[in-house]
matplotlib code that plots the C-alpha trace (Angstrom):
import matplotlib.pyplot as plt

x = [-11.2, -8.4, -8.4, -5.4, -5.7, -4.7, -3.9, -0.1, 1.6, 4.4, 3.2, 5.1, 3.5, 0.1, 0.6, 1.5, -1.5, -3.8, -2.4, -2.8, -6.4, -7.0, -5.5, -7.2, -10.6, -10.2, -9.2, -12.6, -14.3, -12.2, -15.3, -17.1, -15.8, -18.1, -16.8, -13.2, -13.6, -15.0, -12.1, -9.6, -11.1, -11.2, -7.6, -6.5, -8.2, -6.7, -3.2, -3.7, -4.5, -1.2, 1.0, -0.4, 0.0, 0.9, -0.7, 0.4, -2.3, -3.5, -7.0, -7.2, -6.5, -8.8, -11.6, -11.0, -10.8, -14.5, -15.3, -13.6, -15.3, -12.0, -8.4, -5.0, -2.8, 0.9, 3.2, 6.6, 7.3, 6.9, 10.1, 8.7, 9.8, 7.8, 7.0, 6.3, 6.7, 4.4, 6.2, 3.4, 4.3, 0.7, -0.5, 2.4, 1.4, -2.3, -1.4, 0.9, 3.8, 7.5, 9.2, 11.9, 13.8, 14.2, 10.7, 8.0, 5.1, 3.0, 2.5, 2.5, 1.1, 1.9, -1.7, -0.9, 2.2, -0.1, -3.0, -2.3, -3.2, -6.3, -7.4, -6.7, -8.7, -11.7, -12.1, -13.0, -15.3, -12.8, -12.2, -8.5, -7.7, -4.0, -2.0, 0.6, 2.7, 1.0, 1.3, 0.9, -2.5, -4.3, -3.1, -4.1, -7.6, -7.9, -6.8, -8.9, -11.9, -11.4, -10.5, -6.7, -5.3, -2.3, 0.4, 2.4, 6.1, 7.3, 6.3, 6.3, 2.5, 2.2, 0.7, -1.9, -2.9, -3.5, -5.4, -7.7, -8.4, -9.2, -11.4, -13.6, -13.8, -13.5, -16.4, -17.3, -15.3, -12.5, -9.0, -6.4, -3.1, 0.2, 3.8, 5.7, 9.3, 8.7, 10.6, 10.1, 12.2, 12.1, 15.8, 17.0, 15.5, 17.9, 17.4, 18.9, 18.5, 16.0, 16.6, 14.2, 14.1, 13.1, 9.5, 8.3, 5.9, 2.8, 1.1, 1.4, -0.1, -3.0, -3.7, -3.9, -5.9, -8.6, -8.5, -7.5, -6.1, -3.0, -2.7, 1.0, 1.7, 5.0, 5.0, 7.7, 8.1, 9.8, 11.4, 12.3, 8.7, 7.2, 4.8, 4.0, 4.6, 2.6, 2.6, -0.5, 0.6, -1.5, -3.6, -2.3, -5.4, -6.2, -5.9, -2.3, -1.6, -2.7, -0.4, 2.7, 4.7, 4.9, 8.6, 7.7, 4.8, 7.0, 9.7, 7.3, 5.6, 8.9, 10.4, 7.2, 7.3, 11.0, 10.6, 7.8, 10.0, 12.6, 9.9, 8.4, 11.8, 14.0, 16.5, 16.9, 19.1, 16.9, 19.1, 18.2, 19.1, 19.5, 17.5]
y = [25.6, 26.4, 24.9, 25.0, 25.5, 22.4, 24.2, 24.2, 22.1, 20.5, 17.0, 17.2, 20.5, 19.2, 16.1, 18.3, 20.5, 17.5, 16.1, 19.4, 19.6, 16.1, 16.6, 19.9, 18.5, 15.2, 16.9, 18.6, 15.2, 13.2, 11.6, 10.9, 7.6, 7.8, 11.2, 10.3, 7.3, 9.5, 12.0, 9.2, 7.8, 11.2, 11.9, 8.5, 9.4, 12.9, 11.6, 9.0, 11.8, 13.6, 10.6, 7.8, 4.0, 1.7, -1.7, -5.0, -7.7, -10.7, -11.2, -14.4, -12.5, -9.7, -12.2, -14.1, -11.2, -10.3, -13.9, -13.7, -12.7, -12.1, -12.1, -11.5, -9.1, -9.5, -6.7, -5.3, -2.1, 0.7, 2.5, 6.0, 7.5, 9.9, 12.1, 15.2, 16.6, 18.5, 21.7, 23.5, 23.6, 24.1, 21.0, 18.9, 19.9, 19.1, 15.7, 15.1, 14.0, 14.9, 16.6, 14.3, 15.2, 11.5, 10.4, 12.7, 12.8, 13.9, 10.3, 8.5, 6.0, 4.8, 5.5, 7.5, 5.7, 2.7, 4.5, 2.6, -0.7, 0.8, 2.3, -1.0, -3.1, -0.7, -1.4, -4.9, -3.8, -4.9, -2.8, -2.6, -3.0, -2.3, -4.1, -1.6, -0.6, 1.4, 5.1, 8.1, 8.3, 10.8, 9.3, 5.9, 7.2, 8.6, 5.3, 3.1, 4.8, 3.1, -0.2, -0.2, -2.8, -1.7, -3.9, -3.0, -2.4, -4.8, -8.1, -11.8, -12.0, -9.5, -12.0, -13.1, -9.5, -9.1, -12.4, -11.3, -8.0, -9.7, -12.3, -9.7, -7.3, -9.2, -8.4, -9.7, -8.1, -7.1, -7.4, -7.6, -6.0, -6.9, -5.9, -8.8, -7.4, -6.3, -3.1, 0.3, 1.2, 4.9, 5.3, 3.0, 4.7, 5.4, 6.7, 3.7, 0.7, -0.9, -3.1, -6.1, -7.7, -11.2, -11.9, -12.7, -15.6, -13.7, -13.4, -17.2, -17.9, -15.5, -17.0, -20.5, -19.4, -17.6, -19.7, -16.7, -17.0, -14.8, -12.1, -11.1, -7.6, -6.0, -2.3, 0.3, 4.0, 5.2, 8.5, 9.2, 8.9, 10.0, 7.1, 4.0, 0.7, -2.3, -6.0, -8.1, -11.7, -14.9, -15.6, -18.4, -20.5, -21.7, -25.3, -24.7, -22.8, -25.7, -28.1, -26.0, -25.6, -22.2, -22.0, -22.9, -20.5, -17.6, -18.5, -18.8, -15.5, -13.7, -14.9, -14.0, -10.4, -10.2, -11.1, -8.6, -5.8, -6.4, -6.1, -2.9, -1.2, -2.5, 0.4, -0.2, -2.8, -4.9, -6.0, -8.8, -8.1, -10.7, -8.7]
z = [6.5, 4.0, 0.5, -1.8, -5.5, -7.6, -10.8, -10.7, -13.3, -11.3, -10.2, -6.9, -6.1, -7.0, -4.9, -1.9, -2.5, -2.7, 0.6, 2.3, 1.2, 2.4, 5.9, 6.4, 5.4, 7.3, 10.5, 10.4, 9.9, 12.4, 13.9, 10.6, 9.1, 6.1, 5.1, 5.8, 3.5, 0.8, 1.2, 1.0, -2.2, -3.7, -2.8, -4.3, -7.6, -7.7, -7.2, -10.0, -12.4, -11.8, -11.2, -13.4, -13.0, -15.9, -15.2, -16.7, -16.3, -18.3, -19.5, -17.3, -14.1, -15.1, -15.6, -12.4, -9.9, -9.8, -8.8, -5.5, -2.3, -0.5, -1.6, -0.1, -2.0, -1.4, -2.7, -2.3, -0.4, -2.9, -3.7, -4.0, -1.7, 0.2, -2.8, -0.8, 2.7, 4.9, 5.8, 7.7, 11.4, 12.3, 10.4, 11.6, 15.1, 14.5, 13.1, 16.1, 13.9, 13.8, 10.9, 9.5, 6.3, 5.4, 6.2, 4.8, 7.1, 4.1, 3.0, 6.3, 7.2, 3.7, 2.9, -0.2, -1.5, -2.1, -3.8, -7.2, -5.5, -3.9, -7.3, -9.1, -6.7, -6.7, -10.5, -9.5, -6.7, -4.0, -1.0, -0.2, 3.5, 4.1, 6.8, 7.9, 10.9, 13.6, 12.8, 15.1, 16.9, 14.6, 11.4, 12.7, 13.5, 10.0, 8.3, 10.6, 9.0, 5.7, 7.1, 7.6, 9.9, 12.0, 13.3, 16.5, 15.8, 18.5, 20.0, 19.2, 18.5, 15.7, 13.3, 15.9, 16.5, 12.8, 12.6, 15.5, 13.7, 10.4, 12.2, 13.8, 10.8, 7.5, 5.1, 1.7, -1.1, 1.2, -0.3, 2.4, 1.3, 3.0, 2.4, 3.9, 3.6, 7.1, 6.9, 5.3, 2.3, 2.7, 3.6, 0.8, -2.2, -5.1, -8.6, -10.3, -7.9, -5.7, -2.7, -2.3, 1.2, 2.2, 3.1, 6.5, 7.0, 8.3, 4.9, 4.4, 7.8, 7.1, 3.7, 5.2, 8.2, 6.2, 3.0, 1.0, -2.6, -3.1, -5.7, -6.0, -7.2, -8.2, -8.0, -8.5, -9.1, -12.3, -11.4, -15.1, -16.3, -13.0, -13.0, -11.1, -12.8, -11.6, -12.6, -11.6, -11.4, -11.8, -8.7, -6.4, -5.7, -2.2, -3.4, -4.4, -1.2, 1.0, -0.9, -0.3, 2.8, 4.4, 3.2, -0.4, -0.5, 0.7, -1.8, -4.8, -4.0, -3.4, -6.7, -8.6, -7.3, -7.8, -11.5, -11.8, -10.3, -13.0, -15.6, -14.1, -13.6, -16.4, -16.0, -12.2, -10.6, -8.4, -5.5, -3.1, 0.5, 3.3, 5.8]

ax = plt.figure().add_subplot(projection="3d")
ax.plot(x, y, z, "-o")
ax.set_aspect("equal")
plt.show()
């Protein structure tokens, strides 16, 4: 098994090395979910040391979070970017993925773009379970090990498929994490502006179905400072959720995260899209 030294100073090179190490080690442990989970957590912590996250959170939210058994985190798609690409033909073949200059397979299935959220929730003894699109087979097998929930790309019953998976696997202290813009932002990343899409209704249906309070999170990547910027908003309690229509809940959550994006990325133009 090959290991790559992590001593280089460039954060992009370090990120690439960390990812190579993860994939090489995880392929050796493909049938060992406990070890895959450990490797994933270790990788998230390593990435956080070289690409830090600046978190804005009130004392009230920080005090409330440990009291919840389960919670639904709603966040925008992260504008990073795929920070690094895998260029090893052998590893790309082993992972059964295709090389694409616009979509770096190195961070698919978004499992490492979202590490700031995972690391944040772990501070409150919550286990992040990300709801993402269905990735290629081997990457899906890896991320299933630490509780990811994958959504088929097509079909009218996508929300019901997610609900069925949650119903059969939800454990105490699970934090479900969903990105309801419904589309990836990889092809629309710019250095000075960020496009923010409308939210689909799936998260609101899930919150009502499982009586889950909602924790809105705004998160952006600051290319100038080479850091993640994250705003943790006040929790929307289940009592308020039940009083709102689905449309109003979507609107309130979307506006909250939009305001937070403007705070996280003050030098960016946050542009609302209609799809």
